[in-house]
N, C-alpha and C positions, 0 to 999 in steps of 0.2 A: 504493499499499501504505499502511496507517494507523502500523503500526510506523514508516516513513521520514519521517513529518512531524516537521517543523524547530519547535522552541519556542524563544522569545525569554523569558529570564525575566527581570525589572528587579524591584529592590529595592536600598534604601540598605543595608538590614539584612541584612548576611554570612549572619549564622545562619540568618534568612527565607530568605533567595536561594537558599542550601545546599541546604535543606531541601526546598524546592520544587522544583530542580533533580533531584535525586538521587530522589526521587519519581517526577517524567515518566520519566528516563532509566530508572528500574525496571521503568517500563509499556511500555519499548520505542520512545521517542520522540528523536530527537537534540535536545538542548538547547544553547544559548549563552547565555550570561549578560552583563548590564551593570547597573553600579551606580549608574545614577543615569539620570535621562530624557535626559541630552547624550550619556551613553555611548552609550545606546540609539540615539540618533538617528544616531549615528555608523557603527554596527552596521548599522542600517538600512540604513545606503548601500550595501553591498554584500552584507548578507545578505536574502533574502526567506523570512523564516518563514510558516508556513502560521498560526501563531497569534501573539500576545503578551500573556503573564502580568504583570501589572505591580502594583504598590503603588500604592494611591492617593496619598499622604501622603508626600512625598518633600522633601528643601529641594531650592530652587532653580527644580525645574520639577516640578509633580504629574501624576499619571497622566492626567488629564483633559485637560490641557497637550499632553501627551504622546502621546496618543492623537489630538489635532486635527493637531499638528506632523507626526505621523506618515502622515497624511491617513486613517487607522484608520476615521475617521467619516464619511471619503468612499466606504467600500467598499474601501480597498486590501488588506488581510486584517482578521480577528477581534482582538478584544482582551478579556481576560479582567481584571478589577480585583479587587484585595484592598483588603480596608481592616477595621480595627478600631473607623472610625468612624461615626456615625449615621445615619439612614435618610434624611435631608435629602442627606448627600454622596451618597447609594448613588443615589438616584435622578436625582443630577446627572449621574452619572456614565453611568447608563441613558438619558439624556435625548442624550447629547453621544456616542454611539456605542457604548459598552461593549455588546460580546455578554453579558457575565454581569458581575454582582458579588456577589464571596465574602465573607463574614465571618472576618474575624481572630479567633482564631485557628482557621486552617483544620481543616476535617474533610478529612486525607485522601482518602476513599473521593468526597466529594462532589467535590473538586478533579478528580482522575481522571476521574468520571463527565462535569464539567460540559468536561473539556477534548474528551472523545472526542463528546459530542456537537455539539459546536461546530466539530470539524477535519473529521469521519466526513463531510458534503456537500460541502466544498471540497475534500478531497482525493476521494473518490470522482467527483466533477465535474469534477476534471481540472484544479481551480488551481492 
């Protein structure tokens, strides 16, 4: 069932993290949050989310490094990156395994639509 899908939201900005989490909760998703890439890796060791939504630029470990370390680039689970940075970084994120890259400030409808498109095949396929 799509509404049971679990999403890990990773962002070092607490306001952005909470806005994304609340939006996804209102859409019926189960949501866990992490305040940086290191916290996300700890949570990923016990949590098996259907999707990770992460900021691209974070101190210590950026979103691209996070998806690499999490094995997402190897197909473990999909990731959506969010960024306020230029097209070059967005293209790099796509090359490194991101399912989608969304520009900040986020359009709530776009985020929900991309999340649903990304999760639906995995949930319906039994992953």
